Biopython code that builds the backbone (N, CA, C, O; Angstrom):
import numpy as np
from Bio.PDB.StructureBuilder import StructureBuilder

atoms = [
    (1, "MET", "N", (20.725, 0.435, 3.954)),
    (1, "MET", "CA", (20.518, 0.866, 2.781)),
    (1, "MET", "C", (21.360, 0.814, 1.511)),
    (1, "MET", "O", (22.565, 0.896, 1.747)),
    (2, "ASN", "N", (20.993, 0.683, 0.064)),
    (2, "ASN", "CA", (22.172, 0.691, -0.989)),
    (2, "ASN", "C", (22.858, 2.299, -0.756)),
    (2, "ASN", "O", (22.222, 3.279, -0.366)),
    (3, "PRO", "N", (24.207, 2.265, -1.081)),
    (3, "PRO", "CA", (24.795, 3.813, -0.912)),
    (3, "PRO", "C", (24.764, 4.412, -2.305)),
    (3, "PRO", "O", (25.060, 5.557, -2.645)),
    (4, "VAL", "N", (24.243, 3.150, -3.206)),
    (4, "VAL", "CA", (23.936, 4.056, -4.798)),
    (4, "VAL", "C", (22.618, 4.728, -4.544)),
    (4, "VAL", "O", (22.443, 5.880, -4.940)),
    (5, "VAL", "N", (21.462, 3.913, -3.752)),
    (5, "VAL", "CA", (20.213, 4.599, -3.998)),
    (5, "VAL", "C", (20.269, 5.979, -2.695)),
    (5, "VAL", "O", (19.692, 7.033, -2.963)),
    (6, "LEU", "N", (20.904, 5.841, -1.518)),
    (6, "LEU", "CA", (21.308, 6.941, -1.017)),
    (6, "LEU", "C", (21.685, 8.362, -1.933)),
    (6, "LEU", "O", (21.003, 9.364, -2.149)),
    (7, "LEU", "N", (23.126, 7.978, -2.387)),
    (7, "LEU", "CA", (23.455, 8.858, -2.793)),
    (7, "LEU", "C", (22.812, 9.399, -4.167)),
    (7, "LEU", "O", (23.148, 10.474, -4.665)),
    (8, "LEU", "N", (21.971, 8.642, -4.654)),
    (8, "LEU", "CA", (20.946, 9.112, -6.287)),
    (8, "LEU", "C", (20.034, 10.112, -5.379)),
    (8, "LEU", "O", (20.041, 11.304, -5.685)),
    (9, "ALA", "N", (19.341, 9.724, -4.405)),
    (9, "ALA", "CA", (18.318, 10.429, -3.114)),
    (9, "ALA", "C", (18.757, 11.695, -2.668)),
    (9, "ALA", "O", (17.982, 12.649, -2.606)),
    (10, "LEU", "N", (20.078, 11.777, -2.320)),
    (10, "LEU", "CA", (20.428, 12.700, -1.680)),
    (10, "LEU", "C", (20.885, 14.031, -2.799)),
    (10, "LEU", "O", (20.736, 15.243, -2.645)),
    (11, "SER", "N", (21.414, 13.356, -3.811)),
    (11, "SER", "CA", (21.656, 14.294, -5.029)),
    (11, "SER", "C", (20.371, 15.298, -5.940)),
    (11, "SER", "O", (20.405, 16.437, -6.407)),
    (12, "THR", "N", (19.102, 14.031, -5.889)),
    (12, "THR", "CA", (18.001, 14.665, -6.284)),
    (12, "THR", "C", (16.993, 15.343, -5.488)),
    (12, "THR", "O", (15.962, 15.683, -6.068)),
    (13, "GLY", "N", (17.120, 15.576, -4.338)),
    (13, "GLY", "CA", (16.204, 16.127, -3.393)),
    (13, "GLY", "C", (15.178, 14.825, -2.652)),
    (13, "GLY", "O", (14.310, 15.309, -1.925)),
    (14, "VAL", "N", (15.159, 13.581, -2.718)),
    (14, "VAL", "CA", (14.551, 12.723, -2.502)),
    (14, "VAL", "C", (14.552, 12.236, -1.191)),
    (14, "VAL", "O", (15.558, 11.656, -0.783)),
    (15, "ALA", "N", (13.666, 12.371, -0.537)),
    (15, "ALA", "CA", (14.229, 11.702, 0.973)),
    (15, "ALA", "C", (12.959, 11.231, 1.743)),
    (15, "ALA", "O", (11.890, 11.239, 1.132)),
    (16, "GLY", "N", (12.999, 10.833, 3.000)),
    (16, "GLY", "CA", (12.166, 10.652, 3.550)),
    (16, "GLY", "C", (11.128, 9.179, 3.191)),
    (16, "GLY", "O", (11.693, 8.111, 2.956)),
    (17, "PRO", "N", (9.859, 9.261, 3.187)),
    (17, "PRO", "CA", (9.176, 8.109, 2.797)),
    (17, "PRO", "C", (9.089, 7.820, 1.214)),
    (17, "PRO", "O", (8.608, 6.778, 0.770)),
    (18, "ALA", "N", (9.583, 8.808, 0.448)),
    (18, "ALA", "CA", (9.436, 8.704, -1.273)),
    (18, "ALA", "C", (10.546, 7.418, -1.041)),
    (18, "ALA", "O", (10.202, 6.266, -1.302)),
    (19, "LEU", "N", (12.012, 7.759, -0.485)),
    (19, "LEU", "CA", (13.081, 6.808, -0.422)),
    (19, "LEU", "C", (12.690, 5.742, 0.044)),
    (19, "LEU", "O", (12.655, 4.768, -0.708)),
    (20, "ALA", "N", (12.251, 5.604, 1.525)),
    (20, "ALA", "CA", (11.657, 4.433, 1.961)),
    (20, "ALA", "C", (10.773, 3.557, 1.272)),
    (20, "ALA", "O", (10.819, 2.354, 1.531)),
    (21, "ASN", "N", (9.789, 4.101, 0.234)),
    (21, "ASN", "CA", (8.640, 3.349, -0.301)),
    (21, "ASN", "C", (9.865, 2.806, -1.755)),
    (21, "ASN", "O", (9.699, 1.653, -2.154)),
    (22, "ALA", "N", (10.658, 3.399, -2.238)),
    (22, "ALA", "CA", (11.319, 3.010, -3.380)),
    (22, "ALA", "C", (12.494, 1.578, -2.770)),
    (22, "ALA", "O", (12.998, 0.703, -3.475)),
    (23, "ASP", "N", (12.675, 1.812, -0.997)),
    (23, "ASP", "CA", (13.385, 0.761, -1.211)),
    (23, "ASP", "C", (12.720, -0.653, -0.374)),
    (23, "ASP", "O", (13.137, -1.768, -0.062)),
    (24, "LEU", "N", (11.211, 0.264, -0.200)),
    (24, "LEU", "CA", (10.565, -1.102, 0.187)),
    (24, "LEU", "C", (10.117, -1.694, -1.141)),
    (24, "LEU", "O", (9.805, -2.870, -0.956)),
    (25, "ALA", "N", (9.968, -1.326, -2.408)),
    (25, "ALA", "CA", (9.631, -1.867, -3.517)),
    (25, "ALA", "C", (10.599, -2.870, -4.067)),
    (25, "ALA", "O", (10.414, -3.853, -4.785)),
    (26, "GLN", "N", (11.904, -2.252, -3.432)),
    (26, "GLN", "CA", (13.196, -3.240, -4.013)),
    (26, "GLN", "C", (13.247, -4.477, -3.380)),
    (26, "GLN", "O", (13.394, -5.521, -4.016)),
    (27, "LYS", "N", (13.084, -4.409, -1.607)),
    (27, "LYS", "CA", (12.928, -5.331, -0.676)),
    (27, "LYS", "C", (11.930, -6.342, -1.023)),
    (27, "LYS", "O", (12.045, -7.475, -0.555)),
    (28, "LYS", "N", (11.027, -6.061, -1.747)),
    (28, "LYS", "CA", (9.978, -6.876, -1.774)),
    (28, "LYS", "C", (9.562, -7.287, -3.007)),
    (28, "LYS", "O", (8.544, -7.845, -3.416)),
    (29, "ASN", "N", (10.619, -6.872, -3.538)),
    (29, "ASN", "CA", (10.925, -7.731, -5.330)),
    (29, "ASN", "C", (9.745, -7.133, -6.102)),
    (29, "ASN", "O", (9.433, -7.815, -7.077)),
    (30, "CYS", "N", (9.019, -6.040, -5.913)),
    (30, "CYS", "CA", (8.525, -5.420, -6.961)),
    (30, "CYS", "C", (9.256, -5.117, -8.095)),
    (30, "CYS", "O", (8.812, -5.604, -9.135)),
    (31, "LEU", "N", (10.265, -4.439, -8.178)),
    (31, "LEU", "CA", (10.847, -4.095, -9.186)),
    (31, "LEU", "C", (11.171, -5.036, -10.364)),
    (31, "LEU", "O", (11.575, -4.869, -11.515)),
    (32, "SER", "N", (10.798, -6.186, -9.536)),
    (32, "SER", "CA", (11.270, -7.139, -11.001)),
    (32, "SER", "C", (10.001, -7.260, -12.193)),
    (32, "SER", "O", (9.977, -7.818, -13.290)),
    (33, "CYS", "N", (9.245, -6.676, -11.635)),
    (33, "CYS", "CA", (8.377, -6.474, -12.764)),
    (33, "CYS", "C", (7.523, -5.003, -13.242)),
    (33, "CYS", "O", (6.814, -4.777, -14.223)),
    (34, "HIS", "N", (7.895, -4.236, -12.210)),
    (34, "HIS", "CA", (7.950, -2.494, -12.611)),
    (34, "HIS", "C", (8.764, -2.237, -12.776)),
    (34, "HIS", "O", (9.741, -2.980, -12.868)),
    (35, "ALA", "N", (8.740, -0.850, -12.913)),
    (35, "ALA", "CA", (9.691, 0.577, -12.883)),
    (35, "ALA", "C", (8.986, 1.527, -12.931)),
    (35, "ALA", "O", (7.855, 1.515, -13.417)),
    (36, "VAL", "N", (9.549, 2.512, -12.430)),
    (36, "VAL", "CA", (9.122, 3.861, -12.279)),
    (36, "VAL", "C", (8.713, 4.443, -13.624)),
    (36, "VAL", "O", (7.606, 4.797, -14.032)),
    (37, "ASP", "N", (9.909, 4.444, -14.198)),
    (37, "ASP", "CA", (9.428, 5.289, -15.723)),
    (37, "ASP", "C", (9.291, 4.253, -16.456)),
    (37, "ASP", "O", (10.035, 4.811, -17.263)),
    (38, "SER", "N", (9.032, 3.175, -17.009)),
    (38, "SER", "CA", (9.123, 2.239, -17.954)),
    (38, "SER", "C", (8.411, 1.050, -17.736)),
    (38, "SER", "O", (8.393, 0.494, -16.638)),
    (39, "LYS", "N", (7.861, 0.659, -18.668)),
    (39, "LYS", "CA", (6.807, -0.768, -18.692)),
    (39, "LYS", "C", (7.951, -2.034, -18.397)),
    (39, "LYS", "O", (9.147, -2.104, -18.680)),
    (40, "ARG", "N", (7.514, -2.489, -18.066)),
    (40, "ARG", "CA", (8.374, -3.948, -18.064)),
    (40, "ARG", "C", (7.622, -4.992, -17.974)),
    (40, "ARG", "O", (6.780, -4.854, -18.862)),
    (41, "ILE", "N", (7.404, -6.109, -17.333)),
    (41, "ILE", "CA", (6.162, -6.744, -17.263)),
    (41, "ILE", "C", (4.857, -6.223, -17.190)),
    (41, "ILE", "O", (4.014, -6.240, -18.086)),
    (42, "GLY", "N", (4.720, -5.605, -15.681)),
    (42, "GLY", "CA", (4.075, -4.832, -15.907)),
    (42, "GLY", "C", (3.995, -3.079, -16.303)),
    (42, "GLY", "O", (4.950, -2.511, -16.833)),
    (43, "PRO", "N", (2.616, -2.319, -15.925)),
    (43, "PRO", "CA", (3.160, -1.335, -16.247)),
    (43, "PRO", "C", (3.876, -0.432, -15.501)),
    (43, "PRO", "O", (3.833, -0.608, -14.283)),
    (44, "SER", "N", (4.724, 0.778, -16.045)),
    (44, "SER", "CA", (5.150, 1.603, -15.164)),
    (44, "SER", "C", (4.463, 2.012, -13.932)),
    (44, "SER", "O", (3.244, 1.954, -13.766)),
    (45, "TYR", "N", (5.526, 2.524, -12.884)),
    (45, "TYR", "CA", (4.744, 3.319, -11.667)),
    (45, "TYR", "C", (3.826, 4.834, -12.091)),
    (45, "TYR", "O", (2.737, 5.194, -11.644)),
    (46, "LYS", "N", (4.570, 5.408, -12.939)),
    (46, "LYS", "CA", (4.018, 6.590, -13.514)),
    (46, "LYS", "C", (3.129, 6.491, -14.239)),
    (46, "LYS", "O", (2.281, 7.371, -14.387)),
    (47, "ASP", "N", (3.146, 5.070, -15.019)),
    (47, "ASP", "CA", (1.562, 5.163, -15.759)),
    (47, "ASP", "C", (0.497, 4.556, -14.872)),
    (47, "ASP", "O", (-0.652, 4.708, -15.285)),
    (48, "VAL", "N", (0.641, 3.941, -13.808)),
    (48, "VAL", "CA", (-0.264, 3.751, -12.710)),
    (48, "VAL", "C", (-0.892, 5.113, -12.020)),
    (48, "VAL", "O", (-2.108, 5.295, -12.081)),
    (49, "ALA", "N", (-0.200, 5.877, -11.490)),
    (49, "ALA", "CA", (-0.619, 6.869, -10.852)),
    (49, "ALA", "C", (-1.220, 7.791, -11.690)),
    (49, "ALA", "O", (-2.152, 8.506, -11.320)),
    (50, "VAL", "N", (-0.598, 7.820, -13.125)),
    (50, "VAL", "CA", (-1.943, 8.492, -14.157)),
    (50, "VAL", "C", (-3.148, 8.239, -14.390)),
    (50, "VAL", "O", (-4.075, 9.047, -14.428)),
    (51, "LYS", "N", (-3.185, 6.946, -14.578)),
    (51, "LYS", "CA", (-4.350, 6.393, -14.598)),
    (51, "LYS", "C", (-5.321, 6.282, -13.486)),
    (51, "LYS", "O", (-6.529, 6.120, -13.661)),
    (52, "TYR", "N", (-4.751, 6.375, -12.359)),
    (52, "TYR", "CA", (-5.881, 6.178, -11.032)),
    (52, "TYR", "C", (-5.617, 7.699, -10.574)),
    (52, "TYR", "O", (-6.334, 7.954, -9.606)),
    (53, "ALA", "N", (-4.905, 8.673, -10.919)),
    (53, "ALA", "CA", (-5.350, 10.343, -10.328)),
    (53, "ALA", "C", (-6.530, 10.244, -10.387)),
    (53, "ALA", "O", (-7.273, 9.709, -11.211)),
    (54, "GLY", "N", (-6.786, 11.038, -9.037)),
    (54, "GLY", "CA", (-8.239, 11.105, -8.713)),
    (54, "GLY", "C", (-9.361, 10.401, -8.613)),
    (54, "GLY", "O", (-10.504, 10.840, -8.730)),
    (55, "ASN", "N", (-8.933, 8.968, -8.328)),
    (55, "ASN", "CA", (-9.583, 7.983, -7.901)),
    (55, "ASN", "C", (-9.501, 8.022, -6.503)),
    (55, "ASN", "O", (-8.540, 7.941, -5.738)),
    (56, "LYS", "N", (-10.596, 8.150, -6.341)),
    (56, "LYS", "CA", (-10.764, 7.972, -4.268)),
    (56, "LYS", "C", (-10.811, 6.771, -4.039)),
    (56, "LYS", "O", (-10.405, 6.411, -2.934)),
    (57, "ASP", "N", (-11.172, 6.038, -4.718)),
    (57, "ASP", "CA", (-10.683, 4.427, -4.534)),
    (57, "ASP", "C", (-9.577, 3.718, -4.902)),
    (57, "ASP", "O", (-9.679, 2.517, -5.155)),
    (58, "ALA", "N", (-8.128, 4.515, -4.992)),
    (58, "ALA", "CA", (-7.182, 3.651, -5.923)),
    (58, "ALA", "C", (-6.469, 3.460, -4.732)),
    (58, "ALA", "O", (-5.558, 2.677, -4.999)),
    (59, "LEU", "N", (-6.430, 3.758, -3.641)),
    (59, "LEU", "CA", (-5.677, 3.078, -2.356)),
    (59, "LEU", "C", (-6.052, 1.900, -2.005)),
    (59, "LEU", "O", (-5.238, 1.011, -1.756)),
    (60, "ALA", "N", (-7.209, 1.759, -1.947)),
    (60, "ALA", "CA", (-7.862, 0.361, -1.107)),
    (60, "ALA", "C", (-7.893, -0.855, -2.836)),
    (60, "ALA", "O", (-7.422, -1.990, -2.911)),
    (61, "MET", "N", (-8.555, -0.116, -3.887)),
    (61, "MET", "CA", (-8.262, -1.332, -4.923)),
    (61, "MET", "C", (-6.831, -1.386, -5.303)),
    (61, "MET", "O", (-6.476, -2.495, -5.704)),
    (62, "LEU", "N", (-6.106, -0.651, -5.283)),
    (62, "LEU", "CA", (-4.232, -1.060, -5.855)),
    (62, "LEU", "C", (-3.908, -2.024, -4.361)),
    (62, "LEU", "O", (-3.568, -3.203, -4.460)),
    (63, "SER", "N", (-4.006, -1.604, -3.527)),
    (63, "SER", "CA", (-3.789, -2.200, -2.290)),
    (63, "SER", "C", (-4.244, -3.833, -2.268)),
    (63, "SER", "O", (-3.395, -4.713, -2.126)),
    (64, "THR", "N", (-5.284, -4.048, -2.381)),
    (64, "THR", "CA", (-6.025, -5.602, -2.492)),
    (64, "THR", "C", (-4.882, -5.891, -3.692)),
    (64, "THR", "O", (-3.941, -6.635, -3.413)),
    (65, "LYS", "N", (-4.976, -5.288, -5.042)),
    (65, "LYS", "CA", (-4.283, -6.142, -5.817)),
    (65, "LYS", "C", (-3.045, -6.300, -5.890)),
    (65, "LYS", "O", (-2.485, -7.228, -6.473)),
    (66, "VAL", "N", (-2.471, -5.311, -5.243)),
    (66, "VAL", "CA", (-0.937, -6.145, -4.410)),
    (66, "VAL", "C", (-0.755, -6.985, -3.632)),
    (66, "VAL", "O", (0.386, -7.446, -3.660)),
    (67, "LEU", "N", (-1.532, -7.468, -2.796)),
    (67, "LEU", "CA", (-1.618, -8.181, -2.032)),
    (67, "LEU", "C", (-2.084, -9.778, -3.098)),
    (67, "LEU", "O", (-1.336, -10.750, -3.206)),
    (68, "LYS", "N", (-3.296, -9.668, -3.676)),
    (68, "LYS", "CA", (-4.066, -10.761, -4.105)),
    (68, "LYS", "C", (-3.706, -10.838, -5.360)),
    (68, "LYS", "O", (-4.025, -11.923, -5.846)),
    (69, "GLY", "N", (-3.110, -10.047, -6.171)),
    (69, "GLY", "CA", (-3.169, -9.968, -7.648)),
    (69, "GLY", "C", (-4.164, -9.714, -8.402)),
    (69, "GLY", "O", (-5.266, -9.652, -7.857)),
    (70, "GLY", "N", (-4.077, -9.523, -9.682)),
    (70, "GLY", "CA", (-5.481, -9.389, -10.535)),
    (70, "GLY", "C", (-4.763, -9.418, -11.858)),
    (70, "GLY", "O", (-3.650, -9.838, -12.175)),
    (71, "GLY", "N", (-5.890, -8.752, -12.641)),
    (71, "GLY", "CA", (-5.607, -8.738, -13.954)),
    (71, "GLY", "C", (-6.595, -8.079, -14.917)),
    (71, "GLY", "O", (-7.572, -7.427, -14.549)),
    (72, "GLY", "N", (-6.269, -8.299, -16.107)),
    (72, "GLY", "CA", (-7.148, -7.798, -17.181)),
    (72, "GLY", "C", (-7.257, -6.116, -17.458)),
    (72, "GLY", "O", (-7.662, -5.622, -18.510)),
    (73, "VAL", "N", (-6.780, -5.330, -16.215)),
    (73, "VAL", "CA", (-6.474, -4.114, -16.416)),
    (73, "VAL", "C", (-5.543, -3.580, -17.789)),
    (73, "VAL", "O", (-6.047, -2.884, -18.671)),
    (74, "TRP", "N", (-4.030, -4.055, -17.802)),
    (74, "TRP", "CA", (-3.166, -3.583, -18.519)),
    (74, "TRP", "C", (-2.609, -4.790, -19.338)),
    (74, "TRP", "O", (-1.427, -4.844, -19.678)),
    (75, "GLY", "N", (-3.489, -5.711, -19.623)),
    (75, "GLY", "CA", (-3.386, -6.646, -20.930)),
    (75, "GLY", "C", (-3.204, -8.145, -20.156)),
    (75, "GLY", "O", (-3.418, -8.363, -18.964)),
    (76, "ALA", "N", (-2.700, -9.211, -21.287)),
    (76, "ALA", "CA", (-2.820, -10.245, -20.701)),
    (76, "ALA", "C", (-2.476, -10.967, -19.369)),
    (76, "ALA", "O", (-3.021, -11.738, -18.579)),
    (77, "ILE", "N", (-1.056, -10.194, -19.557)),
    (77, "ILE", "CA", (-0.332, -10.820, -18.358)),
    (77, "ILE", "C", (-0.825, -10.518, -16.805)),
    (77, "ILE", "O", (-0.708, -9.328, -16.509)),
    (78, "PRO", "N", (-1.304, -11.284, -15.856)),
    (78, "PRO", "CA", (-1.846, -10.938, -14.650)),
    (78, "PRO", "C", (-0.542, -10.774, -13.529)),
    (78, "PRO", "O", (0.588, -11.261, -13.555)),
    (79, "MET", "N", (-1.077, -10.054, -12.740)),
    (79, "MET", "CA", (-0.436, -9.776, -11.208)),
    (79, "MET", "C", (-0.518, -11.066, -10.652)),
    (79, "MET", "O", (-1.533, -11.759, -10.594)),
    (80, "PRO", "N", (0.742, -11.384, -10.201)),
    (80, "PRO", "CA", (0.604, -12.779, -9.262)),
    (80, "PRO", "C", (0.060, -12.153, -7.723)),
    (80, "PRO", "O", (0.177, -10.935, -7.590)),
    (81, "ALA", "N", (-0.503, -12.902, -6.612)),
    (81, "ALA", "CA", (-0.430, -12.041, -5.652)),
    (81, "ALA", "C", (1.080, -12.392, -4.660)),
    (81, "ALA", "O", (1.985, -13.224, -4.720)),
    (82, "ASN", "N", (0.738, -11.289, -3.807)),
    (82, "ASN", "CA", (2.220, -10.945, -2.927)),
    (82, "ASN", "C", (2.348, -11.309, -1.628)),
    (82, "ASN", "O", (2.373, -10.385, -0.815)),
    (83, "PRO", "N", (2.443, -12.525, -1.188)),
    (83, "PRO", "CA", (2.199, -12.835, 0.245)),
    (83, "PRO", "C", (3.359, -12.416, 0.901)),
    (83, "PRO", "O", (3.132, -12.231, 2.097)),
    (84, "GLN", "N", (4.718, -12.157, 0.520)),
    (84, "GLN", "CA", (5.568, -11.641, 0.916)),
    (84, "GLN", "C", (5.193, -9.814, 1.648)),
    (84, "GLN", "O", (5.840, -9.221, 2.512)),
    (85, "VAL", "N", (4.130, -9.411, 1.012)),
    (85, "VAL", "CA", (3.849, -7.997, 1.587)),
    (85, "VAL", "C", (2.512, -7.854, 2.403)),
    (85, "VAL", "O", (1.406, -8.332, 2.149)),
    (86, "SER", "N", (2.781, -7.331, 3.100)),
    (86, "SER", "CA", (2.161, -7.026, 4.619)),
    (86, "SER", "C", (0.991, -6.008, 4.102)),
    (86, "SER", "O", (1.274, -5.312, 3.127)),
    (87, "GLU", "N", (0.009, -5.908, 4.547)),
    (87, "GLU", "CA", (-1.408, -4.585, 4.359)),
    (87, "GLU", "C", (-0.893, -3.610, 4.262)),
    (87, "GLU", "O", (-0.728, -3.006, 3.203)),
    (88, "PRO", "N", (-0.444, -3.172, 5.625)),
    (88, "PRO", "CA", (0.428, -1.589, 5.553)),
    (88, "PRO", "C", (1.342, -1.579, 4.587)),
    (88, "PRO", "O", (1.208, -0.630, 3.814)),
    (89, "GLU", "N", (2.375, -2.424, 4.321)),
    (89, "GLU", "CA", (3.406, -2.123, 3.272)),
    (89, "GLU", "C", (2.714, -2.177, 1.919)),
    (89, "GLU", "O", (3.380, -1.805, 0.952)),
    (90, "ALA", "N", (1.510, -2.577, 1.727)),
    (90, "ALA", "CA", (1.141, -2.605, 0.494)),
    (90, "ALA", "C", (0.325, -0.988, 0.585)),
    (90, "ALA", "O", (0.234, -0.238, -0.387)),
    (91, "LYS", "N", (-0.032, -0.785, 1.490)),
    (91, "LYS", "CA", (-0.584, 0.719, 1.289)),
    (91, "LYS", "C", (0.545, 1.722, 1.208)),
    (91, "LYS", "O", (0.497, 2.719, 0.488)),
    (92, "ALA", "N", (1.358, 1.464, 1.830)),
    (92, "ALA", "CA", (2.657, 2.309, 1.597)),
    (92, "ALA", "C", (2.963, 2.426, 0.362)),
    (92, "ALA", "O", (2.745, 3.529, -0.138)),
    (93, "LEU", "N", (3.533, 1.386, -0.474)),
    (93, "LEU", "CA", (3.721, 1.090, -1.805)),
    (93, "LEU", "C", (3.300, 1.850, -2.666)),
    (93, "LEU", "O", (3.891, 2.567, -3.474)),
    (94, "VAL", "N", (1.688, 1.577, -2.368)),
    (94, "VAL", "CA", (0.306, 2.312, -3.450)),
    (94, "VAL", "C", (0.228, 3.719, -3.041)),
    (94, "VAL", "O", (-0.131, 4.587, -3.836)),
    (95, "GLN", "N", (0.582, 3.995, -1.718)),
    (95, "GLN", "CA", (0.874, 5.675, -1.576)),
    (95, "GLN", "C", (1.539, 6.212, -2.451)),
    (95, "GLN", "O", (1.052, 6.946, -3.311)),
    (96, "TRP", "N", (2.752, 5.919, -2.352)),
    (96, "TRP", "CA", (4.260, 6.320, -3.051)),
    (96, "TRP", "C", (4.187, 6.045, -4.458)),
    (96, "TRP", "O", (4.781, 6.717, -5.301)),
    (97, "ILE", "N", (3.486, 5.097, -4.699)),
    (97, "ILE", "CA", (3.232, 4.928, -6.197)),
    (97, "ILE", "C", (1.998, 6.164, -7.136)),
    (97, "ILE", "O", (2.056, 6.549, -8.304)),
    (98, "LEU", "N", (1.016, 6.491, -6.086)),
    (98, "LEU", "CA", (0.152, 7.523, -6.473)),
    (98, "LEU", "C", (0.679, 9.015, -6.586)),
    (98, "LEU", "O", (-0.072, 9.866, -7.062)),
    (99, "THR", "N", (1.748, 9.294, -6.226)),
    (99, "THR", "CA", (2.586, 10.126, -6.131)),
    (99, "THR", "C", (3.503, 10.761, -7.260)),
    (99, "THR", "O", (3.835, 11.923, -7.498)),
    (100, "LEU", "N", (3.796, 9.480, -7.891)),
    (100, "LEU", "CA", (4.966, 9.728, -9.088)),
    (100, "LEU", "C", (3.971, 9.896, -10.164)),
    (100, "LEU", "O", (3.955, 8.895, -10.880)),
    (101, "LYS", "N", (3.090, 10.856, -10.552)),
    (101, "LYS", "CA", (2.643, 11.155, -11.548)),
    (101, "LYS", "C", (3.749, 12.420, -12.349)),
    (101, "LYS", "O", (3.455, 12.889, -13.448)),
]
sb = StructureBuilder()
sb.init_structure("model")
sb.init_model(0)
sb.init_chain("A")
sb.init_seg("    ")
for serial, (resi, resn, name, xyz) in enumerate(atoms, 1):
    if name == "N":
        sb.init_residue(resn, " ", resi, " ")
    sb.init_atom(name, np.array(xyz, "f"), 0.0, 1.0, " ", f" {name:<3s}", serial, name[0])
structure = sb.get_structure()
């Protein structure tokens, strides 16, 4: 684990699955297009969490989008497929993202 991430997590009280999924997002290269609280190429994770809050289908729909890619929701730039991400990893990432509102 990155010692800076660990130190930040310990100092902010983030632990367990939240930290693990931030690490997973880094490991799977998600953070090259997304950030937690600012737009990059794609929307911020917090914006995604707000947009899909209360949507009972969000986990399945967004997990599929992580795996297969998609477009048209956040602008002209499509999200590419992510073959390096397994289905359980996609679900874990989306579950984490949806908690960030």
